[in-house]
TIMI-2910 file (N, C-alpha, C, CB; in pm, 1 decimal, decimal comma, always signed):
<rs>
+----------+----------+----------+----------+----------+----------+----------+----------+----------+----------+----------+----------+------+
!      n_x !      n_y !      n_z !     ca_x !     ca_y !     ca_z !      c_x !      c_y !      c_z !     cb_x !     cb_y !     cb_z ! resn !
+----------+----------+----------+----------+----------+----------+----------+----------+----------+----------+----------+----------+------+
! +10593,2 ! +16114,0 ! +14505,2 ! +10495,6 ! +16121,0 ! +14585,7 ! +10380,9 ! +16062,3 ! +14537,0 ! +10476,7 ! +16238,3 ! +14619,7 !  Met !
! +10358,3 ! +15919,0 ! +14612,3 ! +10298,7 ! +15839,8 ! +14514,5 ! +10094,6 ! +15856,8 ! +14484,3 ! +10351,5 ! +15679,8 ! +14575,5 !  Thr !
! +10025,9 ! +15836,8 ! +14416,8 !  +9934,5 ! +15798,6 ! +14383,9 !  +9891,9 ! +15829,8 ! +14509,5 !  +9927,6 ! +15685,0 ! +14323,3 !  Thr !
!  +9801,5 ! +15723,7 ! +14548,3 !  +9813,0 ! +15712,7 ! +14718,0 !  +9892,4 ! +15806,5 ! +14816,3 !  +9875,8 ! +15583,8 ! +14749,8 !  Leu !
!  +9976,7 ! +15848,5 ! +14810,8 !  +9992,9 ! +15911,5 ! +14904,9 !  +9953,9 ! +16040,1 ! +14893,7 ! +10097,8 ! +15898,1 ! +14937,9 !  Glu !
!  +9950,6 ! +16113,4 ! +14762,1 !  +9888,5 ! +16226,3 ! +14689,8 !  +9741,8 ! +16184,5 ! +14782,2 !  +9889,3 ! +16217,8 ! +14487,1 !  Lys !
!  +9612,5 ! +16089,9 ! +14772,6 !  +9508,4 ! +16106,6 ! +14800,9 !  +9506,1 ! +16123,3 ! +14970,7 !  +9436,8 ! +16004,5 ! +14734,9 !  Ile !
!  +9593,7 ! +16022,7 ! +15004,1 !  +9556,6 ! +16079,4 ! +15134,5 !  +9625,1 ! +16227,9 ! +15208,5 !  +9586,9 ! +15963,2 ! +15223,3 !  Lys !
!  +9707,9 ! +16295,7 ! +15135,3 !  +9730,2 ! +16426,4 ! +15148,6 !  +9594,8 ! +16456,9 ! +15134,6 !  +9829,1 ! +16492,9 ! +15056,6 !  Arg !
!  +9556,8 ! +16513,2 ! +15013,5 !  +9389,0 ! +16567,3 ! +14964,0 !  +9314,8 ! +16498,8 ! +15093,1 !  +9312,8 ! +16487,4 ! +14775,7 !  Leu !
!  +9294,4 ! +16401,4 ! +15160,1 !  +9244,0 ! +16358,8 ! +15281,1 !  +9194,0 ! +16432,8 ! +15365,6 !  +9315,5 ! +16305,0 ! +15338,3 !  Glu !
!  +9367,0 ! +16481,5 ! +15407,0 !  +9363,9 ! +16523,4 ! +15558,7 !  +9371,6 ! +16720,5 ! +15497,5 !  +9547,0 ! +16434,9 ! +15683,4 !  Glu !
!  +9396,7 ! +16691,2 ! +15428,5 !  +9342,1 ! +16856,3 ! +15355,9 !  +9183,9 ! +16903,7 ! +15384,3 !  +9349,2 ! +16848,5 ! +15162,3 !  Tyr !
!  +9076,7 ! +16780,3 ! +15348,8 !  +8976,2 ! +16849,4 ! +15356,5 !  +8931,5 ! +16765,4 ! +15515,2 !  +8875,6 ! +16843,2 ! +15207,9 !  Ile !
!  +8966,6 ! +16723,8 ! +15536,6 !  +8901,4 ! +16658,5 ! +15743,7 !  +8991,8 ! +16818,9 ! +15776,6 !  +9021,5 ! +16413,0 ! +15870,0 !  Ile !
!  +9124,4 ! +16880,7 ! +15738,2 !  +9088,8 ! +17040,6 ! +15805,4 !  +9038,8 ! +17136,2 ! +15793,1 !  +9144,6 ! +17101,9 ! +15823,4 !  Ile !
!  +8971,3 ! +17139,1 ! +15647,5 !  +8895,1 ! +17222,8 ! +15610,2 !  +8765,4 ! +17162,6 ! +15579,2 !  +8950,0 ! +17288,6 ! +15515,8 !  Asn !
!  +8756,4 ! +17117,9 ! +15702,0 !  +8569,4 ! +17065,3 ! +15639,3 !  +8470,9 ! +17107,9 ! +15649,5 !  +8504,1 ! +16965,4 ! +15674,7 !  Asn !
!  +8448,9 ! +17193,9 ! +15663,1 !  +8362,6 ! +17326,4 ! +15677,3 !  +8329,2 ! +17393,3 ! +15521,8 !  +8457,1 ! +17446,5 ! +15777,4 !  Ser !
!  +8447,5 ! +17343,2 ! +15433,0 !  +8463,9 ! +17464,4 ! +15353,7 !  +8471,5 ! +17338,9 ! +15226,9 !  +8616,6 ! +17592,5 ! +15394,6 !  Ile !
!  +8301,1 ! +17281,0 ! +15164,0 !  +8328,3 ! +17207,3 ! +15035,6 !  +8348,9 ! +17279,5 ! +14885,7 !  +8214,1 ! +17118,1 ! +15023,4 !  Val !
!  +8468,8 ! +17227,8 ! +14839,6 !  +8505,8 ! +17270,9 ! +14706,3 !  +8444,2 ! +17182,0 ! +14634,5 !  +8647,3 ! +17280,0 ! +14673,2 !  Asp !
!  +8351,2 ! +17240,0 ! +14545,1 !  +8304,8 ! +17189,0 ! +14432,0 !  +8359,2 ! +17106,2 ! +14285,3 !  +8260,1 ! +17280,2 ! +14408,4 !  Ser !
!  +8472,3 ! +17182,3 ! +14292,9 !  +8593,6 ! +17145,2 ! +14243,4 !  +8680,9 ! +17014,7 ! +14241,0 !  +8652,4 ! +17218,1 ! +14290,0 !  Val !
!  +8694,8 ! +17021,0 ! +14358,6 !  +8770,0 ! +16888,1 ! +14402,1 !  +8628,3 ! +16771,3 ! +14386,4 !  +8847,5 ! +16904,8 ! +14596,0 !  Ile !
!  +8535,4 ! +16815,9 ! +14455,7 !  +8426,7 ! +16731,5 ! +14532,7 !  +8384,0 ! +16679,0 ! +14307,3 !  +8253,6 ! +16873,8 ! +14686,1 !  Glu !
!  +8331,5 ! +16753,9 ! +14204,8 !  +8300,1 ! +16682,0 ! +14090,0 !  +8429,4 ! +16623,2 ! +14078,0 !  +8246,7 ! +16761,7 ! +13966,4 !  Thr !
!  +8522,1 ! +16635,7 ! +14050,6 !  +8682,0 ! +16551,4 ! +14022,2 !  +8722,5 ! +16464,5 ! +14058,1 !  +8782,9 ! +16590,6 ! +14047,7 !  Thr !
!  +8670,6 ! +16403,8 ! +14208,1 !  +8664,0 ! +16285,5 ! +14256,5 !  +8542,6 ! +16200,8 ! +14204,6 !  +8666,2 ! +16300,3 ! +14392,6 !  Ile !
!  +8442,4 ! +16289,3 ! +14215,4 !  +8270,1 ! +16214,6 ! +14124,6 !  +8357,8 ! +16102,5 ! +14021,8 !  +8139,5 ! +16382,4 ! +13977,8 !  Asn !
!  +8444,1 ! +16243,8 ! +13913,9 !  +8432,6 ! +16191,3 ! +13765,7 !  +8552,2 ! +16094,3 ! +13762,7 !  +8444,2 ! +16317,5 ! +13640,1 !  Lys !
!  +8616,9 ! +16083,5 ! +13847,5 !  +8715,4 ! +16011,3 ! +13842,0 !  +8700,9 ! +15870,1 ! +13913,3 !  +8813,8 ! +16087,0 ! +13887,5 !  Leu !
!  +8597,4 ! +15869,6 ! +13984,6 !  +8496,3 ! +15661,4 ! +14035,1 !  +8447,3 ! +15697,0 ! +13947,3 !  +8369,2 ! +15590,1 ! +14191,6 !  Leu !
!  +8348,8 ! +15770,4 ! +13861,4 !  +8280,5 ! +15716,2 ! +13752,0 !  +8382,2 ! +15636,2 ! +13615,1 !  +8194,4 ! +15848,0 ! +13699,9 !  Val !
!  +8469,7 ! +15703,7 ! +13646,7 !  +8552,9 ! +15642,4 ! +13492,5 !  +8604,1 ! +15554,2 ! +13512,1 !  +8658,6 ! +15710,7 ! +13418,8 !  Arg !
!  +8645,1 ! +15495,0 ! +13639,3 !  +8751,5 ! +15403,3 ! +13684,1 !  +8621,3 ! +15233,3 ! +13689,9 !  +8841,1 ! +15480,7 ! +13881,3 !  Glu !
!  +8526,0 ! +15336,5 ! +13733,5 !  +8418,5 ! +15231,7 ! +13724,8 !  +8385,6 ! +15176,6 ! +13615,3 !  +8311,0 ! +15268,9 ! +13764,6 !  Phe !
!  +8343,7 ! +15305,0 ! +13510,9 !  +8384,0 ! +15188,7 ! +13354,4 !  +8397,7 ! +15137,9 ! +13320,2 !  +8422,7 ! +15154,5 ! +13286,8 !  Glu !
!  +8567,8 ! +15176,9 ! +13338,1 !  +8693,4 ! +15081,0 ! +13269,9 !  +8663,6 ! +14948,6 ! +13390,8 !  +8901,2 ! +15174,8 ! +13279,3 !  Lys !
!  +8652,7 ! +14941,9 ! +13540,1 !  +8638,3 ! +14796,4 ! +13552,0 !  +8520,4 ! +14778,6 ! +13490,3 !  +8640,3 ! +14736,7 ! +13690,7 !  Ile !
!  +8388,8 ! +14782,8 ! +13480,2 !  +8309,6 ! +14752,8 ! +13389,9 !  +8291,6 ! +14680,9 ! +13257,9 !  +8289,2 ! +14826,0 ! +13380,1 !  Ser !
!  +8376,3 ! +14732,5 ! +13212,6 !  +8403,3 ! +14710,0 ! +13092,1 !  +8558,2 ! +14557,1 ! +13078,7 !  +8440,4 ! +14886,5 ! +13034,6 !  Asp !
!  +8585,0 ! +14582,0 ! +13170,4 !  +8700,5 ! +14425,7 ! +13176,4 !  +8566,7 ! +14342,8 ! +13222,7 !  +8877,7 ! +14417,5 ! +13332,4 !  Ile !
!  +8470,5 ! +14369,7 ! +13305,8 !  +8402,4 ! +14263,8 ! +13373,4 !  +8341,8 ! +14194,4 ! +13253,4 !  +8295,0 ! +14312,8 ! +13486,4 !  Lys !
!  +8299,5 ! +14293,4 ! +13193,3 !  +8173,7 ! +14287,1 ! +13060,3 !  +8276,4 ! +14127,9 ! +12946,7 !  +8165,9 ! +14532,5 ! +12925,6 !  Glu !
!  +8380,7 ! +14175,9 ! +12986,4 !  +8448,5 ! +14070,2 ! +12896,0 !  +8484,1 ! +13936,9 ! +12932,9 !  +8560,6 ! +14115,6 ! +12855,4 !  Arg !
!  +8557,7 ! +13952,1 ! +13056,8 !  +8528,3 ! +13845,9 ! +13207,2 !  +8440,8 ! +13701,5 ! +13159,6 !  +8402,9 ! +13948,5 ! +13347,6 !  Leu !
!  +8317,8 ! +13825,5 ! +13193,7 !  +8211,0 ! +13756,1 ! +13222,1 !  +8167,1 ! +13665,3 ! +13059,1 !  +8093,2 ! +13874,5 ! +13287,6 !  Leu !
!  +8206,4 ! +13719,4 ! +12879,9 !  +8251,4 ! +13712,8 ! +12778,8 !  +8330,0 ! +13590,0 ! +12741,9 !  +8305,4 ! +13811,9 ! +12770,6 !  Asn !
!  +8453,6 ! +13566,7 ! +12820,1 !  +8524,1 ! +13468,5 ! +12821,4 !  +8475,0 ! +13357,2 ! +12903,4 !  +8637,0 ! +13506,9 ! +12851,6 !  Asp !
!  +8440,5 ! +13378,9 ! +12987,7 !  +8366,6 ! +13288,5 ! +13077,6 !  +8224,7 ! +13151,2 ! +13026,2 !  +8302,4 ! +13407,8 ! +13172,0 !  Val !
!  +8123,1 ! +13280,5 ! +12994,1 !  +8050,9 ! +13227,4 ! +12875,4 !  +8064,2 ! +13084,6 ! +12799,3 !  +8078,0 ! +13315,6 ! +12785,0 !  Thr !
!  +8150,5 ! +13132,4 ! +12743,3 !  +8224,0 ! +13096,8 ! +12623,1 !  +8264,8 ! +12970,5 ! +12687,0 !  +8345,4 ! +13200,8 ! +12565,8 !  Gln !
!  +8344,4 ! +12952,6 ! +12799,3 !  +8376,7 ! +12799,3 ! +12835,2 !  +8269,8 ! +12745,2 ! +12833,1 !  +8439,6 ! +12763,5 ! +12962,5 !  Phe !
!  +8203,7 ! +12769,3 ! +12935,6 !  +8059,2 ! +12715,1 ! +13003,6 !  +8008,6 ! +12656,9 ! +12877,4 !  +7941,6 ! +12842,0 ! +13077,5 !  Glu !
!  +8012,4 ! +12726,1 ! +12772,0 !  +7901,4 ! +12676,6 ! +12664,5 !  +8024,6 ! +12571,2 ! +12551,2 !  +7805,2 ! +12856,0 ! +12561,0 !  Asn !
!  +8128,4 ! +12571,9 ! +12595,7 !  +8222,2 ! +12465,9 ! +12531,9 !  +8214,0 ! +12356,4 ! +12583,1 !  +8352,2 ! +12489,9 ! +12532,9 !  Gln !
!  +8251,9 ! +12346,8 ! +12684,0 !  +8237,7 ! +12237,0 ! +12804,5 !  +8069,8 ! +12207,5 ! +12817,6 !  +8308,0 ! +12307,5 ! +12970,8 !  Tyr !
!  +8014,0 ! +12268,9 ! +12868,4 !  +7869,8 ! +12167,8 ! +12870,3 !  +7865,3 ! +12247,7 ! +13084,8 !  +7917,6 ! +11887,0 ! +12825,2 !  Ser !
!  +7917,4 ! +12304,3 ! +13089,7 !  +7965,7 ! +12287,5 ! +13217,9 !  +7955,8 ! +12467,6 ! +13298,8 !  +8140,8 ! +12210,6 ! +13197,3 !  Leu !
!  +7934,3 ! +12423,3 ! +13377,4 !  +7906,5 ! +12593,1 ! +13494,8 !  +8004,5 ! +12623,8 ! +13562,8 !  +7791,4 ! +12594,9 ! +13626,7 !  Lys !
!  +8082,3 ! +12802,9 ! +13562,6 !  +8181,1 ! +12755,1 ! +13611,0 !  +8212,6 ! +12729,1 ! +13765,1 !  +8255,7 ! +12821,8 ! +13561,5 !  Ser !
!  +8134,8 ! +12752,9 ! +13860,5 !  +8151,2 ! +12641,8 ! +13980,2 !  +8187,1 ! +12574,5 ! +13977,3 !  +8092,3 ! +12589,8 ! +14032,9 !  Ala !
!  +8112,5 ! +12500,5 ! +13957,9 !  +8100,7 ! +12321,2 ! +13902,5 !  +8264,6 ! +12323,9 ! +13892,6 !  +7994,3 ! +12271,4 ! +13705,3 !  Leu !
!  +8299,7 ! +12337,1 ! +13738,8 !  +8456,4 ! +12334,5 ! +13685,5 !  +8535,5 ! +12395,6 ! +13759,9 !  +8484,8 ! +12392,6 ! +13557,9 !  Phe !
!  +8530,4 ! +12496,3 ! +13823,1 !  +8636,1 ! +12549,8 ! +13945,5 !  +8685,7 ! +12471,6 ! +14063,6 !  +8576,8 ! +12659,8 ! +14014,8 !  Tyr !
!  +8529,6 ! +12433,1 ! +14084,7 !  +8572,7 ! +12332,2 ! +14246,9 !  +8650,3 ! +12252,7 ! +14168,3 !  +8433,8 ! +12224,7 ! +14356,0 !  Asn !
!  +8620,8 ! +12140,3 ! +14117,4 !  +8660,8 ! +12052,9 ! +14012,5 !  +8826,8 ! +12044,1 ! +14032,5 !  +8609,3 ! +12114,1 ! +13859,6 !  Lys !
!  +8849,6 ! +12158,0 ! +13894,2 !  +8948,3 ! +12168,7 ! +13903,3 !  +9059,4 ! +12247,9 ! +13990,9 !  +8943,0 ! +12176,5 ! +13822,6 !  Tyr !
!  +8989,9 ! +12240,2 ! +14101,2 !  +9066,8 ! +12310,1 ! +14234,1 !  +9136,4 ! +12184,8 ! +14308,1 !  +8945,7 ! +12396,7 ! +14354,0 !  Glu !
!  +9068,7 ! +12071,4 ! +14312,6 !  +9023,6 ! +11922,4 ! +14370,2 !  +9167,9 ! +11833,8 ! +14226,3 !  +8765,2 ! +11875,0 ! +14332,0 !  Lys !
!  +9192,7 ! +11883,0 ! +14156,2 !  +9231,5 ! +11837,1 ! +14053,4 !  +9170,9 ! +11682,5 ! +13989,7 !  +9362,0 ! +11843,9 ! +14080,5 !  Gly !
!  +9049,8 ! +11704,9 ! +13920,9 !  +8968,4 ! +11648,2 ! +13895,4 !  +8957,7 ! +11645,3 ! +13758,0 !  +8883,0 ! +11681,2 ! +13957,4 !  Glu !
!  +9000,5 ! +11782,5 ! +13668,0 !  +9003,8 ! +11758,1 ! +13484,5 !  +9160,4 ! +11756,6 ! +13446,3 !  +8917,1 ! +11911,8 ! +13378,7 !  Leu !
!  +9246,1 ! +11779,8 ! +13565,8 !  +9374,8 ! +11823,1 ! +13446,7 !  +9416,0 ! +11953,4 ! +13369,2 !  +9354,8 ! +11747,5 ! +13333,5 !  Gly !
!  +9567,3 ! +11937,0 ! +13304,6 !  +9640,1 ! +12096,4 ! +13352,4 !  +9545,1 ! +12145,9 ! +13163,6 !  +9922,1 ! +12106,5 ! +13372,3 !  Asp !
!  +9496,6 ! +12133,2 ! +13148,1 !  +9485,0 ! +12137,9 ! +12985,3 !  +9483,0 ! +12342,3 ! +12999,2 !  +9285,3 ! +12027,3 ! +12899,1 !  Ser !
!  +9553,0 ! +12334,1 ! +12887,1 !  +9586,7 ! +12496,6 ! +12829,9 !  +9389,4 ! +12600,3 ! +12858,1 !  +9651,3 ! +12472,7 ! +12575,0 !  Ile !
!  +9347,4 ! +12502,0 ! +12811,5 !  +9204,3 ! +12560,9 ! +12789,3 !  +9114,7 ! +12596,5 ! +12960,1 !  +9108,2 ! +12421,1 ! +12683,3 !  Asp !
!  +9145,1 ! +12461,9 ! +13045,6 !  +9141,7 ! +12472,2 ! +13227,1 !  +9194,3 ! +12547,5 ! +13289,6 !  +9187,2 ! +12380,6 ! +13301,1 !  Phe !
!  +9341,6 ! +12577,1 ! +13242,5 !  +9432,2 ! +12667,3 ! +13331,0 !  +9319,8 ! +12756,0 ! +13289,1 !  +9612,1 ! +12706,3 ! +13298,0 !  Val !
!  +9348,0 ! +12858,2 ! +13121,6 !  +9311,3 ! +12957,1 ! +13151,9 !  +9163,9 ! +13000,4 ! +13187,5 !  +9357,3 ! +13008,4 ! +13074,0 !  Glu !
!  +9076,7 ! +12916,9 ! +13198,8 !  +8918,7 ! +12935,0 ! +13260,9 !  +8961,7 ! +12936,3 ! +13390,4 !  +8792,6 ! +12809,8 ! +13231,8 !  Trp !
!  +9062,1 ! +12925,8 ! +13463,7 !  +9063,0 ! +12923,1 ! +13598,9 !  +9081,3 ! +13053,8 ! +13591,7 !  +9156,5 ! +12836,4 ! +13678,7 !  Ala !
!  +9216,5 ! +13101,9 ! +13579,2 !  +9290,7 ! +13201,6 ! +13590,0 !  +9126,3 ! +13338,1 ! +13546,0 !  +9455,9 ! +13175,9 ! +13465,4 !  Ser !
!  +9082,4 ! +13299,8 ! +13485,1 !  +8914,0 ! +13382,5 ! +13395,7 !  +8814,3 ! +13388,3 ! +13526,2 !  +8806,3 ! +13246,2 ! +13232,1 !  Thr !
!  +8807,5 ! +13318,6 ! +13582,0 !  +8741,5 ! +13317,3 ! +13683,1 !  +8829,0 ! +13396,6 ! +13850,9 !  +8704,5 ! +13157,6 ! +13679,6 !  Ile !
!  +8885,5 ! +13416,1 ! +13810,6 !  +8992,1 ! +13448,8 ! +13948,0 !  +9009,1 ! +13568,1 ! +13915,1 !  +9145,3 ! +13368,9 ! +13972,8 !  Glu !
!  +9004,2 ! +13677,1 ! +13795,2 !  +9055,1 ! +13772,0 ! +13769,6 !  +8846,5 ! +13815,9 ! +13828,6 !  +9157,7 ! +13788,5 ! +13594,8 !  Met !
!  +8780,0 ! +13715,9 ! +13801,1 !  +8650,3 ! +13820,5 ! +13750,7 !  +8609,0 ! +13793,4 ! +13883,1 !  +8526,3 ! +13782,3 ! +13604,8 !  Leu !
!  +8637,9 ! +13719,6 ! +13964,1 !  +8632,1 ! +13754,3 ! +14128,9 !  +8688,0 ! +13851,7 ! +14237,7 !  +8670,2 ! +13664,0 ! +14178,3 !  Asn !
!  +8856,5 ! +13931,5 ! +14141,2 !  +8891,1 ! +14044,4 ! +14158,8 !  +8840,7 ! +14138,3 ! +14104,5 !  +8983,4 ! +14051,9 ! +14145,9 !  Asn !
!  +8788,1 ! +14166,8 ! +13970,8 !  +8723,4 ! +14230,8 ! +13899,0 !  +8594,4 ! +14263,3 ! +14016,7 !  +8698,8 ! +14151,2 ! +13758,7 !  Ile !
!  +8519,9 ! +14174,6 ! +14048,8 !  +8380,9 ! +14136,1 ! +14130,6 !  +8440,2 ! +14216,9 ! +14227,7 !  +8330,1 ! +13963,7 ! +14176,7 !  Glu !
!  +8487,6 ! +14219,0 ! +14315,8 !  +8537,8 ! +14309,0 ! +14421,5 !  +8565,4 ! +14531,6 ! +14485,6 !  +8655,0 ! +14241,5 ! +14396,3 !  Lys !
!  +8605,0 ! +14492,4 ! +14350,1 !  +8643,5 ! +14580,5 ! +14278,4 !  +8508,9 ! +14670,9 ! +14195,7 !  +8742,8 ! +14506,9 ! +14192,9 !  Gln !
!  +8492,9 ! +14615,6 ! +14126,3 !  +8354,9 ! +14684,8 ! +14092,4 !  +8235,8 ! +14702,2 ! +14222,3 !  +8285,1 ! +14586,8 ! +13968,9 !  Tyr !
!  +8179,9 ! +14623,0 ! +14255,6 !  +8136,3 ! +14628,8 ! +14426,8 !  +8158,4 ! +14756,2 ! +14501,5 !  +8224,1 ! +14522,0 ! +14516,9 !  Gln !
!  +8286,6 ! +14816,5 ! +14513,4 !  +8355,0 ! +14899,5 ! +14590,3 !  +8301,6 ! +15038,7 ! +14481,6 !  +8537,7 ! +14852,0 ! +14611,6 !  Leu !
!  +8318,4 ! +15027,3 ! +14418,5 !  +8266,9 ! +15136,1 ! +14339,7 !  +8216,9 ! +15191,0 ! +14272,7 !  +8281,9 ! +15165,4 ! +14315,9 !  Leu !
!  +8113,1 ! +15056,7 ! +14290,3 !  +7896,3 ! +15056,5 ! +14218,9 !  +7890,6 ! +15184,5 ! +14407,3 !  +7723,2 ! +14746,7 ! +14238,2 !  Glu !
!  +7899,8 ! +15161,2 ! +14458,6 !  +7895,2 ! +15175,1 ! +14611,0 !  +7911,0 ! +15328,6 ! +14637,4 !  +8018,2 ! +15085,4 ! +14688,6 !  Ser !
!  +8042,3 ! +15388,8 ! +14532,8 !  +8106,3 ! +15497,1 ! +14540,0 !  +8018,1 ! +15632,2 ! +14508,7 !  +8215,8 ! +15477,6 ! +14455,1 !  Ser !
!  +8008,5 ! +15529,7 ! +14372,4 !  +7928,4 ! +15687,5 ! +14282,2 !  +7755,6 ! +15676,9 ! +14340,1 !  +7928,5 ! +15664,8 ! +14035,7 !  Ile !
!  +7703,7 ! +15596,4 ! +14381,2 !  +7599,9 ! +15643,0 ! +14382,8 !  +7513,0 ! +15732,8 ! +14453,3 !  +7569,6 ! +15579,1 ! +14376,3 !  Lys !
+----------+----------+----------+----------+----------+----------+----------+----------+----------+----------+----------+----------+------+
</rs>
């Protein structure tokens, strides 16, 4: 059984037993969410640092760079490929960050 299947099974269990709040389950889920949020926060911080280094190196903001890169105006140097990939990873991580952030509040 996959992790997702286990979570769905747990959800079904909680729905059936909605009158009973198990503090162990609630505490465990909260700890897992916080753990994942901290992990994603660390990744986000590293990616932001990488993006900032590229911006400083090329004196160009990432949004402008990425727009020009997508239009093919900058070429395919290894730095530009890496910078574009870092921006895309950061965008994906940001979605995960926001989802987890709203879950732990």
